[in-house]
Structures are given as structure tokens and as C-alpha cells.
N, C-alpha and C positions, 0 to 999 in steps of 0.2 A: 678615609677619615678615621683617625684613631678613636678607639673605644675607651672611655673613662668610666669606671665604676665607682660610685660613692656609696659608702655604707655608713648609716647614721641611726641613732636610736629612734627618732621620730621626726616628723615635720610639723610638730606643734610650734607655737610661737616661742622664739628664743633667739639669742644672738648668733649662735652657730648655725642654726637652721636658716636664718635670713642670709647669712654669709654664703652658705652653700647655694641657695637659689640664685642669689645675685651673681655669683661667680659662674654658674652654669649659663645664665642668660647673657653674660658678657664674654663668653668663650664659645661662640657658635661654630667654630671650626673643628670642634670635637663632637663625637657622638656620646652624650652623657646618659647614664642610667643610674637609678638610685635604688638601693635596697634598704628598707626600713625594718628595724628589729622589733619595735614595739608599736602598738596602736597610737595614732595621732597624726592627722594630716591637715590640720587647720590652715596651714600656710597655703595649701593648694586651693583653698577657697578664694584666696586673694590672688595667687599666681596660677590661674586656671590652666594656662597653656602648659605648665610644667607637669600636669598629670601624665602626659605622654612619656615623661622621663622615668616614671616608676616602673622598675623591673619586677619587684616582688615586695610584698608586705607580710611581715611576720608578727607573731605575738609570743615572744620568748618568755617562758616561765621556768621555774625550777622543775616542774613536773614534765614539761615537754621538751626540755633543752636538748637532750640527745637526739631525739627524732628530728627536731627542726634544724639542729646543727648539721646533721647528715644531709638534710634537704638543701641547706645553704651550700654545702660542698657541690652538690649537683648543679645548682643554679649558677654558681661561679664558673664551674668547668664548662657548662653549656654556653655561657655568654662569652667566655674567653677575652677578657678585657686586656688592653695594652697597659693600663695603669689602674691601680686600686687605691682609693683615698678613704681612710677610716677616720671619721670625725668624732673626737672626744674619746674618753677612756673606755667605756663599755664597748663601743663599736671597734675600737682599736684592738681590744682583747679578743672579742668574738670574731669580728670580721678579719682581723689580721691573722689570727690562728687558722681560720678556714682557708684564707688565701694562701698561706704558707703551705698548708697540707696539700692544696691543689697544685703546688709547684710554681706559683707566681713569685717573682722577685721584686718587681717594681711596685712596692707598697709604701705609701706615704701615710703617716699619722699626723692629724691636725689637732692641736691642743688649744682649747679656749678657756682654760682655767689657770688661775695664777698660782695658788699655793697648794701643792699636793698634800701638805700636812694641815690643811685648813681645819679650824676649830669646829665648824658646823657641818662637816661632811658626814653623810650617812654611813652606816656599816657597809652597805653594798658598794658605795663609792670608794671607801677605804680599801676594800678587797680588790676592786677593779684597778685602783691606782697601784697597789702593790704588784698585781699581776702585770700591769702595764710596764712597771719598772723591770721586772724579770724578763719579760718577753721583748723588751727593747734591745736586748743583746742578741736576739735571734731572728726577728721578723722585719722591721722597717728598714728601708734604705735611707729615708729622710724623716725627720720629725720637724713639723712647722708649728711655731708658736706665734700667737698674735701680739705678743708684747715681749720686750726685752726682760722685764721683770719676771715674767713667767718662765722664760728660758733659763734665767739664773737660778730661780727657785727649784726647778726640776733638775738642774745640774747638781745642786746641793743635795737633793733627795736621792741621787744615785742613778739617774737615767744614763743610758749608754752614750758616751761622748766620742766613741770611735767612728760613729756614723755622722752624717750631716745633721746638725741641729741649727735651724735657721729661724729668723724672725721675719714674718710678713704681716705688717699691720692690717687691720680691717680697712676696707675702702668703702666709699660712699658715692652715691650718685651726685655728681657735681654740676648737673644741669642748672642753669641760672634760676634762682628763686627770687620772685618779686619781693622787694622790701615793703612790707605792709604792717609794720609794727605800730601799735597805738602808743601814744605818749601821754602820760598823766603823772606829773611830778609828785603829786600829793598821795598817790596810792602805790603800793608795792604788791604785785601779783607774782606769787612764787608757785613753782610746780615741782612735784616729785613723782615720777612714773616708773615704778619698779614692782616686781612681783612681791607678794607677802612672804618674806623669808628673813630669818634672823641675820643672815649675811648682809642684807640691805639696810639693817639697823634703823628701822622706822622709829624705834623708841628714842634713839639719840636725836633724830630729826625733831621729834615733838618736844623733847627736853630742851633742845636748843631754841626752839621757837617760844617756849615758855619763858626762857631767860630774855629773849628778844622783846617779848611783850612787856615784861616787867621793867626792863632797862630803858625802853623807848616807847612809853605808853601813848605818845601822841601820834605815832606813825600808824596809818591805816594800812592793813595788809590782809591778804587772803592766801591760803595754800590750797592749790588744786592737787589732791592726792589720789593718784590712780595706779592701776596695775591689777593683775589677777588677784581676786579675793579681797580687794580693797573697796568694799561696799558696805551697806548698812546691815548685811547679814553677818559681818565679821565682828563678833562681840568683843574680841580682844582689842582690836583697834579702836572701837567705840569707847571701851573702858579707859584706854590710854588717853584719848582725846579729852575725856571728861576729867581724868586725873590731873591733867596739866592745864585745865581751864581754857581749852582752845576750841570749844564747840562752836563759837560764833565766827571763828576764823578759818575753819577747815571745811572744804567741800569734797566729799568722797565721790570720785567719778568712775571707779571701776576700770575694767580693761578698755582701752581705746584702740580702735582699729587704725585710725589715721591721726598720728600725733602731730602732723604738720599743721593741722587746723588749730590745735591747741597752742602752738608756739606763737601764733599771731596775737594771742590774748595775754601772754605772760611776759614779765620783765626779766626774771632770773630763774634758772634751774638750780636746785640744791640737792646734792648727792651726799649722803652720810654713810656710805657703805664701809663695812669693816674690811672687805677684800674685793678687789676687781682685778681683771687682767688688762683689758682694753675696752672700757665701758662704752658701748655703742651710743647710749642715750646722751652721754656728755658731748660726743662729737656731733650727733644729730641736733642737739640743742644749739650748738655754736653754728652749725651749718644753716640753721633757721634763725640766725641773728639774735640768739638768746645767750647772753653771758652766763657763766656757771660759777657757783660756789661749791667746792667739792673737797672731800677728804683726800689726802695725798696717798692714794693706794694704787698699786699696779703702775701702769703707764699713764695714769690720769694727768700727771704733770707734763707729759709730752703733748697730750692733746690740748690742754688748756694753755700751755706756754705762758705768755705774759698777757693773755686776753681774758683773764678771769681771776678767781681767788682760790688759792689752795689753803687747806686748813688741816689741823690734826683732829683727833677724835675727842676733843674737849668741847663741851656744850657752850662754854663762854666764848671760846675762840670762834666757833661757828657762828654764834650770835653776832660777834664783832664783825666778821666778814660780811654777813648779810647787811649789817648796818653800813659798812663801807660801800657796798653795792648801791644801797639806797642813796647815800650821799653823792656818789658818782652820778647817779641818775638825775640829780637836781640841775645839772648843766646839760641841757638838751643836745647841744652840738657835740659835746664830748661823749655823751652817752650813745648817741646814734653812730658816732665814729667808732666806738668800741663794738657796737653790734655788727657793723659792717666789717670791721677787722676780724672779728670772730669767724664770720662766714668765709672770708678770704683765706684765713689760716687753714681751715679744713679743706677747702677746694684746692688749695695749692699743695698741701702735704699729704692728703689722705684720699686720693681719687680712686674710685672703684675701677676705673680703667687701668691705672697703674698696678693696683693690687691683683687684678685678674691676669694681667700680663706676667707678673712675677710668678703666680701660681702656674700659669700655662707653660712657662719655661721648664718647670719640673716634669712636665708630661712629654716633652720632646725626646 
């Protein structure tokens, strides 16, 4: 059985982290081990069986970098993997360099970010991305992007194009989900579940809903706003809610372990991100029979296709699309047909089984 080594920053909650665990659990014909470079294993509380996949856990800092890097070389040499997968920029730089020094050639980098010149990237991330670009000419055999938009933006940035640069979209568990959506034509229940981050653009979401409330005062609506740090301890989000007079319409629900239960309660999901590559939450919403209104960033347009509403970054336009969704909902048969078509579009085009097979072919 071939040995596959995965190197990743952490296994805290995140899109790349979920993708890694799902791919491991859908490729049982390989022996998978994971090296974690920073503290954080929250996903292992949910996927308890994957604790056996952990090979080593580090806590890389500037002070201990040299010592831990030398130890990483020892761990990689001792394990002797057949293939090494480095997830995201930091792991690609540290894990990729260590793997190359150890003499391994079958190195794959997996990118889960759209724009390497992103406006809200930290200094550390910018340094990692720059090193990622330089080292792309010496280390990886293959770079895998999860969206076509990401692949194109990295090409413009100067990533090595003499090696294989390919796109493998994220995949999702397409086991049948029972249709249990509630229908109430007179109310609109909206959700937004993203971490508290400028890139996710919560301010635009609230400004758009302020416009929506003013333009359509007779529509009864609620927003379930969740994600890491979106709770009553977040003074900044509370101030924004008050500034836009939305206190009576918004419920802060914090981080949610199982979003599938939430989807049973909501009518539409609204995404107002400034930048995305292949947003999992959009696909997962549709998989759970929930149409989406979303800003046209990354490959969001491929996910939504014709089964939702794409918009630009204008608050009036977003408000208009939310209203169009509400009008569409007034016809129960048409609305439920859209909900079911949303699910079918994801199950047909973005199966976890297909994604896992495509990744596995790279290990052969």
C-alpha cells in the first residue's frame, strides 16, 4: 500500500482542512499520514477516527524554526512516503523545502486561495506566497488548484508554468439528503455562515440588508449570522448591526458544528465576499436545497450556474437579488423545483467520489 504524507498548517476548522480529511477518508487504498505545522486539531474532535492518521504535530515559531525544521527532515526521512502533499502556502514552503532536501521528487502542492495579491493578506502570508512563487521553479511536480480562477490568477502572479498546473474542484458527500425544507411565503429566512474576516465582507452584507429593509419594508425577514467570533462578544459586529438599524432582524449564532441542521430552517444563503476561490459554503447550501445569492468572485459562478443569483459588490444590486429570490419564493412549486435543482446540480457535478479519484490518480 502506497504511503501518502500530507503536510498542513493545522486541522482547525477550514475549507482546506475539511477537504484533506474527506479525501483521506475516501481513498482507503492508501496509507495516509499527516504532519501538522501549528497547533490546532479541532477537526479531529469531529473525525475521531482520523487521529490515527497523525504522524507528528509541531508548533513552528520564529524562535524554534531551525530546530523544528531539522526535526521535520528526520520525520520525513524516517517515514519515507511515496508521495508528499503540501496543503496551502505555508505548508508548501516549509514542507516542500524539507521534502526536497530529503531527496523526494513526488511533491504536490495544493492551493486553496484565489488571489495571491489579495488586499487583506497578512505580511506573513505575502512572504509565504512570494517564497511559494520562487520555490515553484524547484520543488513541486504538480500544483493543484481548486478553481480555474485561482489557477489563472497564480499564472499571472508568476507561478512556474513548466510543470503541471491543474484544477480539481472541491467535492462533497452526495449521499441522498431528505428534502425537509419548510415553506412560508410571507417570511424570508437568510443565512450567512463565515468566519469574522474582512475578506468575507460582513459590512457589505449588512449595508445591503439595510437597503433591502428600506426598499421593501413590508417583507418580514431574519438573518442568521454565524461563524467564528460572530457572537455577542464581538463589539464591532454589534456596532455595525446597530448602525444599520438591523438589531431586530439579525440573530448571531456563532460557530456551528453541524450546518446541515441550519439549512432546514433557511430560505436563501447570501454571500458577499470580496474574494473566494471555490467557496464550500455555497456548494453546501445548494446541496442542502438552499438557493444562493452571491457576489461573483472566484468560481462561484460555476457552482451556482443558473440555480441562484450572482451579483456584483454593490449594496443596491445585492438587495435587488435578495428581493428577486423572495419574489421567486412566492410560487411554491417553482421555488421547491429550484431548491431540488440546486441539490441535483451539486450532486451531479461536484461529487466527493469524483474529486477523490482525480486526486488519487496523482499518487499512482
